[in-house]
CHARMM internal coordinates of N, CA and C (Angstrom, degrees):
IC EDIT
DIST 1 N 1 CA 1.4546
DIST 1 CA 1 C 1.5357
ANGL 1 N 1 CA 1 C 111.75
DIST 1 C 2 N 1.2677
ANGL 1 CA 1 C 2 N 116.06
DIHE 1 N 1 CA 1 C 2 N 146.07
DIST 2 N 2 CA 1.4795
ANGL 1 C 2 N 2 CA 120.03
DIHE 1 CA 1 C 2 N 2 CA -179.60
DIST 2 CA 2 C 1.5060
ANGL 2 N 2 CA 2 C 107.89
DIHE 1 C 2 N 2 CA 2 C -85.19
DIST 2 C 3 N 1.3423
ANGL 2 CA 2 C 3 N 116.52
DIHE 2 N 2 CA 2 C 3 N 151.59
DIST 3 N 3 CA 1.4765
ANGL 2 C 3 N 3 CA 121.67
DIHE 2 CA 2 C 3 N 3 CA 179.78
DIST 3 CA 3 C 1.5456
ANGL 3 N 3 CA 3 C 107.36
DIHE 2 C 3 N 3 CA 3 C -64.35
DIST 3 C 4 N 1.3571
ANGL 3 CA 3 C 4 N 112.49
DIHE 3 N 3 CA 3 C 4 N 158.00
DIST 4 N 4 CA 1.4419
ANGL 3 C 4 N 4 CA 119.39
DIHE 3 CA 3 C 4 N 4 CA 179.13
DIST 4 CA 4 C 1.4798
ANGL 4 N 4 CA 4 C 111.58
DIHE 3 C 4 N 4 CA 4 C -65.70
DIST 4 C 5 N 1.3260
ANGL 4 CA 4 C 5 N 118.20
DIHE 4 N 4 CA 4 C 5 N 137.95
DIST 5 N 5 CA 1.4797
ANGL 4 C 5 N 5 CA 118.80
DIHE 4 CA 4 C 5 N 5 CA 179.56
DIST 5 CA 5 C 1.5194
ANGL 5 N 5 CA 5 C 107.17
DIHE 4 C 5 N 5 CA 5 C -114.59
DIST 5 C 6 N 1.3272
ANGL 5 CA 5 C 6 N 113.36
DIHE 5 N 5 CA 5 C 6 N 168.88
DIST 6 N 6 CA 1.4543
ANGL 5 C 6 N 6 CA 116.76
DIHE 5 CA 5 C 6 N 6 CA 179.75
DIST 6 CA 6 C 1.4966
ANGL 6 N 6 CA 6 C 112.41
DIHE 5 C 6 N 6 CA 6 C 117.34
DIST 6 C 7 N 1.2663
ANGL 6 CA 6 C 7 N 115.55
DIHE 6 N 6 CA 6 C 7 N -176.40
DIST 7 N 7 CA 1.5016
ANGL 6 C 7 N 7 CA 123.71
DIHE 6 CA 6 C 7 N 7 CA -178.97
DIST 7 CA 7 C 1.5835
ANGL 7 N 7 CA 7 C 108.87
DIHE 6 C 7 N 7 CA 7 C -72.49
DIST 7 C 8 N 1.3366
ANGL 7 CA 7 C 8 N 113.13
DIHE 7 N 7 CA 7 C 8 N 129.79
DIST 8 N 8 CA 1.4519
ANGL 7 C 8 N 8 CA 117.48
DIHE 7 CA 7 C 8 N 8 CA -179.61
DIST 8 CA 8 C 1.5148
ANGL 8 N 8 CA 8 C 110.41
DIHE 7 C 8 N 8 CA 8 C -65.25
DIST 8 C 9 N 1.3189
ANGL 8 CA 8 C 9 N 118.73
DIHE 8 N 8 CA 8 C 9 N 154.65
DIST 9 N 9 CA 1.4864
ANGL 8 C 9 N 9 CA 126.83
DIHE 8 CA 8 C 9 N 9 CA -179.22
DIST 9 CA 9 C 1.4869
ANGL 9 N 9 CA 9 C 107.94
DIHE 8 C 9 N 9 CA 9 C -64.53
DIST 9 C 10 N 1.2885
ANGL 9 CA 9 C 10 N 121.29
DIHE 9 N 9 CA 9 C 10 N 144.59
DIST 10 N 10 CA 1.3746
ANGL 9 C 10 N 10 CA 130.29
DIHE 9 CA 9 C 10 N 10 CA 177.25
DIST 10 CA 10 C 1.5401
ANGL 10 N 10 CA 10 C 111.86
DIHE 9 C 10 N 10 CA 10 C -82.34
DIST 10 C 11 N 1.2913
ANGL 10 CA 10 C 11 N 121.87
DIHE 10 N 10 CA 10 C 11 N 143.41
DIST 11 N 11 CA 1.4377
ANGL 10 C 11 N 11 CA 122.88
DIHE 10 CA 10 C 11 N 11 CA 173.62
DIST 11 CA 11 C 1.5622
ANGL 11 N 11 CA 11 C 111.21
DIHE 10 C 11 N 11 CA 11 C -68.49
DIST 11 C 12 N 1.2624
ANGL 11 CA 11 C 12 N 115.39
DIHE 11 N 11 CA 11 C 12 N -30.39
DIST 12 N 12 CA 1.4354
ANGL 11 C 12 N 12 CA 123.68
DIHE 11 CA 11 C 12 N 12 CA -177.12
DIST 12 CA 12 C 1.5215
ANGL 12 N 12 CA 12 C 112.98
DIHE 11 C 12 N 12 CA 12 C -132.34
DIST 12 C 13 N 1.3243
ANGL 12 CA 12 C 13 N 117.03
DIHE 12 N 12 CA 12 C 13 N 72.23
DIST 13 N 13 CA 1.5054
ANGL 12 C 13 N 13 CA 117.45
DIHE 12 CA 12 C 13 N 13 CA -173.09
DIST 13 CA 13 C 1.5077
ANGL 13 N 13 CA 13 C 110.77
DIHE 12 C 13 N 13 CA 13 C -62.24
DIST 13 C 14 N 1.2978
ANGL 13 CA 13 C 14 N 115.80
DIHE 13 N 13 CA 13 C 14 N 146.29
DIST 14 N 14 CA 1.4975
ANGL 13 C 14 N 14 CA 120.17
DIHE 13 CA 13 C 14 N 14 CA 177.82
DIST 14 CA 14 C 1.5537
ANGL 14 N 14 CA 14 C 106.59
DIHE 13 C 14 N 14 CA 14 C -102.21
DIST 14 C 15 N 1.3160
ANGL 14 CA 14 C 15 N 113.99
DIHE 14 N 14 CA 14 C 15 N 91.74
DIST 15 N 15 CA 1.4696
ANGL 14 C 15 N 15 CA 119.23
DIHE 14 CA 14 C 15 N 15 CA -175.67
DIST 15 CA 15 C 1.4828
ANGL 15 N 15 CA 15 C 114.47
DIHE 14 C 15 N 15 CA 15 C -104.88
DIST 15 C 16 N 1.3287
ANGL 15 CA 15 C 16 N 120.96
DIHE 15 N 15 CA 15 C 16 N -0.51
DIST 16 N 16 CA 1.4793
ANGL 15 C 16 N 16 CA 124.26
DIHE 15 CA 15 C 16 N 16 CA 177.41
DIST 16 CA 16 C 1.4708
ANGL 16 N 16 CA 16 C 106.74
DIHE 15 C 16 N 16 CA 16 C -96.03
DIST 16 C 17 N 1.2734
ANGL 16 CA 16 C 17 N 117.64
DIHE 16 N 16 CA 16 C 17 N 132.79
DIST 17 N 17 CA 1.4836
ANGL 16 C 17 N 17 CA 123.77
DIHE 16 CA 16 C 17 N 17 CA 179.21
DIST 17 CA 17 C 1.5559
ANGL 17 N 17 CA 17 C 106.83
DIHE 16 C 17 N 17 CA 17 C -112.00
DIST 17 C 18 N 1.3455
ANGL 17 CA 17 C 18 N 114.42
DIHE 17 N 17 CA 17 C 18 N 128.04
DIST 18 N 18 CA 1.4894
ANGL 17 C 18 N 18 CA 119.14
DIHE 17 CA 17 C 18 N 18 CA -177.45
DIST 18 CA 18 C 1.5044
ANGL 18 N 18 CA 18 C 106.69
DIHE 17 C 18 N 18 CA 18 C -127.66
DIST 18 C 19 N 1.3742
ANGL 18 CA 18 C 19 N 113.21
DIHE 18 N 18 CA 18 C 19 N 135.94
DIST 19 N 19 CA 1.4725
ANGL 18 C 19 N 19 CA 119.88
DIHE 18 CA 18 C 19 N 19 CA 179.38
DIST 19 CA 19 C 1.5107
ANGL 19 N 19 CA 19 C 106.36
DIHE 18 C 19 N 19 CA 19 C -107.75
DIST 19 C 20 N 1.3609
ANGL 19 CA 19 C 20 N 113.52
DIHE 19 N 19 CA 19 C 20 N 135.59
DIST 20 N 20 CA 1.4449
ANGL 19 C 20 N 20 CA 122.54
DIHE 19 CA 19 C 20 N 20 CA -179.73
DIST 20 CA 20 C 1.5412
ANGL 20 N 20 CA 20 C 108.71
DIHE 19 C 20 N 20 CA 20 C -130.11
DIST 20 C 21 N 1.2859
ANGL 20 CA 20 C 21 N 117.47
DIHE 20 N 20 CA 20 C 21 N 137.55
DIST 21 N 21 CA 1.5043
ANGL 20 C 21 N 21 CA 120.78
DIHE 20 CA 20 C 21 N 21 CA 172.45
DIST 21 CA 21 C 1.5254
ANGL 21 N 21 CA 21 C 112.28
DIHE 20 C 21 N 21 CA 21 C -107.90
DIST 21 C 22 N 1.3310
ANGL 21 CA 21 C 22 N 115.01
DIHE 21 N 21 CA 21 C 22 N 126.49
DIST 22 N 22 CA 1.4193
ANGL 21 C 22 N 22 CA 124.51
DIHE 21 CA 21 C 22 N 22 CA 178.32
DIST 22 CA 22 C 1.5031
ANGL 22 N 22 CA 22 C 114.38
DIHE 21 C 22 N 22 CA 22 C -111.94
DIST 22 C 23 N 1.2633
ANGL 22 CA 22 C 23 N 119.78
DIHE 22 N 22 CA 22 C 23 N 149.50
DIST 23 N 23 CA 1.4638
ANGL 22 C 23 N 23 CA 119.89
DIHE 22 CA 22 C 23 N 23 CA 167.18
DIST 23 CA 23 C 1.5016
ANGL 23 N 23 CA 23 C 109.98
DIHE 22 C 23 N 23 CA 23 C -75.56
DIST 23 C 24 N 1.3301
ANGL 23 CA 23 C 24 N 121.37
DIHE 23 N 23 CA 23 C 24 N 168.94
DIST 24 N 24 CA 1.3976
ANGL 23 C 24 N 24 CA 123.29
DIHE 23 CA 23 C 24 N 24 CA -173.90
DIST 24 CA 24 C 1.5617
ANGL 24 N 24 CA 24 C 112.38
DIHE 23 C 24 N 24 CA 24 C -63.59
DIST 24 C 25 N 1.3276
ANGL 24 CA 24 C 25 N 116.01
DIHE 24 N 24 CA 24 C 25 N -38.87
DIST 25 N 25 CA 1.4047
ANGL 24 C 25 N 25 CA 122.57
DIHE 24 CA 24 C 25 N 25 CA -177.36
DIST 25 CA 25 C 1.5514
ANGL 25 N 25 CA 25 C 110.80
DIHE 24 C 25 N 25 CA 25 C -63.85
DIST 25 C 26 N 1.3356
ANGL 25 CA 25 C 26 N 114.81
DIHE 25 N 25 CA 25 C 26 N -44.60
DIST 26 N 26 CA 1.5023
ANGL 25 C 26 N 26 CA 119.79
DIHE 25 CA 25 C 26 N 26 CA 179.86
DIST 26 CA 26 C 1.4594
ANGL 26 N 26 CA 26 C 110.50
DIHE 25 C 26 N 26 CA 26 C -67.03
DIST 26 C 27 N 1.3615
ANGL 26 CA 26 C 27 N 117.83
DIHE 26 N 26 CA 26 C 27 N -43.69
DIST 27 N 27 CA 1.4838
ANGL 26 C 27 N 27 CA 123.59
DIHE 26 CA 26 C 27 N 27 CA 175.12
DIST 27 CA 27 C 1.4836
ANGL 27 N 27 CA 27 C 111.84
DIHE 26 C 27 N 27 CA 27 C -53.76
DIST 27 C 28 N 1.3441
ANGL 27 CA 27 C 28 N 118.18
DIHE 27 N 27 CA 27 C 28 N -47.69
DIST 28 N 28 CA 1.4265
ANGL 27 C 28 N 28 CA 122.74
DIHE 27 CA 27 C 28 N 28 CA -175.86
DIST 28 CA 28 C 1.5358
ANGL 28 N 28 CA 28 C 110.07
DIHE 27 C 28 N 28 CA 28 C -64.83
DIST 28 C 29 N 1.3403
ANGL 28 CA 28 C 29 N 115.03
DIHE 28 N 28 CA 28 C 29 N -41.47
DIST 29 N 29 CA 1.4462
ANGL 28 C 29 N 29 CA 119.15
DIHE 28 CA 28 C 29 N 29 CA 179.38
DIST 29 CA 29 C 1.4956
ANGL 29 N 29 CA 29 C 108.94
DIHE 28 C 29 N 29 CA 29 C -63.32
DIST 29 C 30 N 1.3099
ANGL 29 CA 29 C 30 N 117.29
DIHE 29 N 29 CA 29 C 30 N -42.18
DIST 30 N 30 CA 1.5321
ANGL 29 C 30 N 30 CA 120.20
DIHE 29 CA 29 C 30 N 30 CA 177.69
DIST 30 CA 30 C 1.4735
ANGL 30 N 30 CA 30 C 110.66
DIHE 29 C 30 N 30 CA 30 C -63.29
DIST 30 C 31 N 1.2693
ANGL 30 CA 30 C 31 N 120.91
DIHE 30 N 30 CA 30 C 31 N -44.73
DIST 31 N 31 CA 1.4689
ANGL 30 C 31 N 31 CA 124.29
DIHE 30 CA 30 C 31 N 31 CA -179.32
DIST 31 CA 31 C 1.5290
ANGL 31 N 31 CA 31 C 112.14
DIHE 30 C 31 N 31 CA 31 C -63.65
DIST 31 C 32 N 1.3364
ANGL 31 CA 31 C 32 N 115.04
DIHE 31 N 31 CA 31 C 32 N -39.78
DIST 32 N 32 CA 1.5141
ANGL 31 C 32 N 32 CA 120.21
DIHE 31 CA 31 C 32 N 32 CA 172.71
DIST 32 CA 32 C 1.4931
ANGL 32 N 32 CA 32 C 112.23
DIHE 31 C 32 N 32 CA 32 C -60.81
DIST 32 C 33 N 1.3444
ANGL 32 CA 32 C 33 N 115.81
DIHE 32 N 32 CA 32 C 33 N -45.50
DIST 33 N 33 CA 1.5013
ANGL 32 C 33 N 33 CA 120.61
DIHE 32 CA 32 C 33 N 33 CA 179.57
DIST 33 CA 33 C 1.5333
ANGL 33 N 33 CA 33 C 110.35
DIHE 32 C 33 N 33 CA 33 C -58.77
DIST 33 C 34 N 1.3893
ANGL 33 CA 33 C 34 N 112.54
DIHE 33 N 33 CA 33 C 34 N -48.26
DIST 34 N 34 CA 1.4628
ANGL 33 C 34 N 34 CA 118.68
DIHE 33 CA 33 C 34 N 34 CA -176.91
DIST 34 CA 34 C 1.5104
ANGL 34 N 34 CA 34 C 112.62
DIHE 33 C 34 N 34 CA 34 C -61.65
DIST 34 C 35 N 1.3369
ANGL 34 CA 34 C 35 N 115.89
DIHE 34 N 34 CA 34 C 35 N -42.72
DIST 35 N 35 CA 1.4783
ANGL 34 C 35 N 35 CA 120.46
DIHE 34 CA 34 C 35 N 35 CA 178.15
DIST 35 CA 35 C 1.4983
ANGL 35 N 35 CA 35 C 110.39
DIHE 34 C 35 N 35 CA 35 C -64.12
DIST 35 C 36 N 1.3633
ANGL 35 CA 35 C 36 N 116.21
DIHE 35 N 35 CA 35 C 36 N -43.34
DIST 36 N 36 CA 1.4862
ANGL 35 C 36 N 36 CA 119.29
DIHE 35 CA 35 C 36 N 36 CA -177.98
DIST 36 CA 36 C 1.5506
ANGL 36 N 36 CA 36 C 110.79
DIHE 35 C 36 N 36 CA 36 C -62.88
DIST 36 C 37 N 1.3768
ANGL 36 CA 36 C 37 N 116.41
DIHE 36 N 36 CA 36 C 37 N -38.43
DIST 37 N 37 CA 1.4419
ANGL 36 C 37 N 37 CA 117.71
DIHE 36 CA 36 C 37 N 37 CA -175.04
DIST 37 CA 37 C 1.5010
ANGL 37 N 37 CA 37 C 112.62
DIHE 36 C 37 N 37 CA 37 C -104.03
DIST 37 C 38 N 1.3784
ANGL 37 CA 37 C 38 N 119.15
DIHE 37 N 37 CA 37 C 38 N 8.57
DIST 38 N 38 CA 1.4028
ANGL 37 C 38 N 38 CA 125.73
DIHE 37 CA 37 C 38 N 38 CA 174.62
DIST 38 CA 38 C 1.5362
ANGL 38 N 38 CA 38 C 112.70
DIHE 37 C 38 N 38 CA 38 C 53.75
DIST 38 C 39 N 1.3269
ANGL 38 CA 38 C 39 N 116.11
DIHE 38 N 38 CA 38 C 39 N 51.64
DIST 39 N 39 CA 1.4151
ANGL 38 C 39 N 39 CA 123.12
DIHE 38 CA 38 C 39 N 39 CA 175.77
DIST 39 CA 39 C 1.5642
ANGL 39 N 39 CA 39 C 110.29
DIHE 38 C 39 N 39 CA 39 C -131.60
DIST 39 C 40 N 1.2971
ANGL 39 CA 39 C 40 N 117.35
DIHE 39 N 39 CA 39 C 40 N 164.86
DIST 40 N 40 CA 1.4321
ANGL 39 C 40 N 40 CA 121.11
DIHE 39 CA 39 C 40 N 40 CA 176.75
DIST 40 CA 40 C 1.4921
ANGL 40 N 40 CA 40 C 110.93
DIHE 39 C 40 N 40 CA 40 C -79.87
DIST 40 C 41 N 1.3737
ANGL 40 CA 40 C 41 N 113.99
DIHE 40 N 40 CA 40 C 41 N 165.98
DIST 41 N 41 CA 1.5544
ANGL 40 C 41 N 41 CA 118.38
DIHE 40 CA 40 C 41 N 41 CA 178.28
DIST 41 CA 41 C 1.4662
ANGL 41 N 41 CA 41 C 106.56
DIHE 40 C 41 N 41 CA 41 C -65.47
DIST 41 C 42 N 1.3235
ANGL 41 CA 41 C 42 N 121.15
DIHE 41 N 41 CA 41 C 42 N -40.65
DIST 42 N 42 CA 1.4310
ANGL 41 C 42 N 42 CA 125.55
DIHE 41 CA 41 C 42 N 42 CA -178.55
DIST 42 CA 42 C 1.5339
ANGL 42 N 42 CA 42 C 111.92
DIHE 41 C 42 N 42 CA 42 C -57.72
DIST 42 C 43 N 1.3330
ANGL 42 CA 42 C 43 N 112.46
DIHE 42 N 42 CA 42 C 43 N -48.07
DIST 43 N 43 CA 1.4837
ANGL 42 C 43 N 43 CA 118.07
DIHE 42 CA 42 C 43 N 43 CA 177.95
DIST 43 CA 43 C 1.4998
ANGL 43 N 43 CA 43 C 112.89
DIHE 42 C 43 N 43 CA 43 C -61.39
DIST 43 C 44 N 1.3594
ANGL 43 CA 43 C 44 N 116.65
DIHE 43 N 43 CA 43 C 44 N -42.82
DIST 44 N 44 CA 1.4563
ANGL 43 C 44 N 44 CA 121.18
DIHE 43 CA 43 C 44 N 44 CA 175.97
DIST 44 CA 44 C 1.5224
ANGL 44 N 44 CA 44 C 114.17
DIHE 43 C 44 N 44 CA 44 C -58.39
DIST 44 C 45 N 1.3574
ANGL 44 CA 44 C 45 N 112.75
DIHE 44 N 44 CA 44 C 45 N -42.26
DIST 45 N 45 CA 1.4718
ANGL 44 C 45 N 45 CA 115.41
DIHE 44 CA 44 C 45 N 45 CA 179.35
DIST 45 CA 45 C 1.5821
ANGL 45 N 45 CA 45 C 113.01
DIHE 44 C 45 N 45 CA 45 C -68.73
DIST 45 C 46 N 1.3938
ANGL 45 CA 45 C 46 N 114.17
DIHE 45 N 45 CA 45 C 46 N -39.42
DIST 46 N 46 CA 1.4401
ANGL 45 C 46 N 46 CA 118.31
DIHE 45 CA 45 C 46 N 46 CA 175.18
DIST 46 CA 46 C 1.5209
ANGL 46 N 46 CA 46 C 111.89
DIHE 45 C 46 N 46 CA 46 C -59.27
DIST 46 C 47 N 1.3914
ANGL 46 CA 46 C 47 N 116.78
DIHE 46 N 46 CA 46 C 47 N -41.77
DIST 47 N 47 CA 1.4779
ANGL 46 C 47 N 47 CA 118.02
DIHE 46 CA 46 C 47 N 47 CA 179.02
DIST 47 CA 47 C 1.5333
ANGL 47 N 47 CA 47 C 110.21
DIHE 46 C 47 N 47 CA 47 C -66.45
DIST 47 C 48 N 1.3135
ANGL 47 CA 47 C 48 N 117.17
DIHE 47 N 47 CA 47 C 48 N -38.07
DIST 48 N 48 CA 1.4813
ANGL 47 C 48 N 48 CA 119.56
DIHE 47 CA 47 C 48 N 48 CA 175.11
DIST 48 CA 48 C 1.5293
ANGL 48 N 48 CA 48 C 113.24
DIHE 47 C 48 N 48 CA 48 C -60.82
DIST 48 C 49 N 1.2922
ANGL 48 CA 48 C 49 N 118.85
DIHE 48 N 48 CA 48 C 49 N -46.00
DIST 49 N 49 CA 1.4768
ANGL 48 C 49 N 49 CA 120.32
DIHE 48 CA 48 C 49 N 49 CA 173.42
DIST 49 CA 49 C 1.5086
ANGL 49 N 49 CA 49 C 109.96
DIHE 48 C 49 N 49 CA 49 C -56.46
DIST 49 C 50 N 1.3020
ANGL 49 CA 49 C 50 N 117.40
DIHE 49 N 49 CA 49 C 50 N -51.01
DIST 50 N 50 CA 1.5149
ANGL 49 C 50 N 50 CA 119.05
DIHE 49 CA 49 C 50 N 50 CA 178.68
DIST 50 CA 50 C 1.4783
ANGL 50 N 50 CA 50 C 111.19
DIHE 49 C 50 N 50 CA 50 C -51.23
DIST 50 C 51 N 1.3434
ANGL 50 CA 50 C 51 N 117.96
DIHE 50 N 50 CA 50 C 51 N -47.41
DIST 51 N 51 CA 1.4869
ANGL 50 C 51 N 51 CA 120.30
DIHE 50 CA 50 C 51 N 51 CA -177.14
DIST 51 CA 51 C 1.5316
ANGL 51 N 51 CA 51 C 110.82
DIHE 50 C 51 N 51 CA 51 C -62.20
DIST 51 C 52 N 1.3234
ANGL 51 CA 51 C 52 N 115.38
DIHE 51 N 51 CA 51 C 52 N -43.83
DIST 52 N 52 CA 1.4972
ANGL 51 C 52 N 52 CA 117.60
DIHE 51 CA 51 C 52 N 52 CA 174.82
DIST 52 CA 52 C 1.5971
ANGL 52 N 52 CA 52 C 113.46
DIHE 51 C 52 N 52 CA 52 C -57.82
DIST 52 C 53 N 1.2314
ANGL 52 CA 52 C 53 N 116.20
DIHE 52 N 52 CA 52 C 53 N -44.57
DIST 53 N 53 CA 1.4836
ANGL 52 C 53 N 53 CA 119.42
DIHE 52 CA 52 C 53 N 53 CA 179.10
DIST 53 CA 53 C 1.4438
ANGL 53 N 53 CA 53 C 113.22
DIHE 52 C 53 N 53 CA 53 C -69.24
DIST 53 C 54 N 1.3249
ANGL 53 CA 53 C 54 N 118.05
DIHE 53 N 53 CA 53 C 54 N -31.40
DIST 54 N 54 CA 1.4912
ANGL 53 C 54 N 54 CA 120.01
DIHE 53 CA 53 C 54 N 54 CA 177.00
DIST 54 CA 54 C 1.4641
ANGL 54 N 54 CA 54 C 109.78
DIHE 53 C 54 N 54 CA 54 C -69.61
DIST 54 C 55 N 1.3239
ANGL 54 CA 54 C 55 N 120.41
DIHE 54 N 54 CA 54 C 55 N -36.43
DIST 55 N 55 CA 1.3986
ANGL 54 C 55 N 55 CA 125.42
DIHE 54 CA 54 C 55 N 55 CA 177.59
DIST 55 CA 55 C 1.5160
ANGL 55 N 55 CA 55 C 115.01
DIHE 54 C 55 N 55 CA 55 C -61.50
DIST 55 C 56 N 1.3350
ANGL 55 CA 55 C 56 N 113.03
DIHE 55 N 55 CA 55 C 56 N -30.51
DIST 56 N 56 CA 1.4235
ANGL 55 C 56 N 56 CA 120.08
DIHE 55 CA 55 C 56 N 56 CA -175.64
DIST 56 CA 56 C 1.5219
ANGL 56 N 56 CA 56 C 111.16
DIHE 55 C 56 N 56 CA 56 C -70.73
DIST 56 C 57 N 1.3546
ANGL 56 CA 56 C 57 N 117.01
DIHE 56 N 56 CA 56 C 57 N -23.57
DIST 57 N 57 CA 1.5119
ANGL 56 C 57 N 57 CA 119.00
DIHE 56 CA 56 C 57 N 57 CA -175.84
DIST 57 CA 57 C 1.4900
ANGL 57 N 57 CA 57 C 111.00
DIHE 56 C 57 N 57 CA 57 C -73.76
END
COOR INIT
IC SEED 1 N 1 CA 1 C
IC BUILD
């Protein structure tokens, strides 16, 4: 048998799907931020959630 091929398993798989609705202005600000910092929208939102949870401590 040949070894398994494909993408390796992640240590922390992202299996939860969340839907968020933004107004145009907020979406444009998010897109500008993502382009400026070269990150995806999902990563920017994850970082925002992390910041909110850190402030709570």
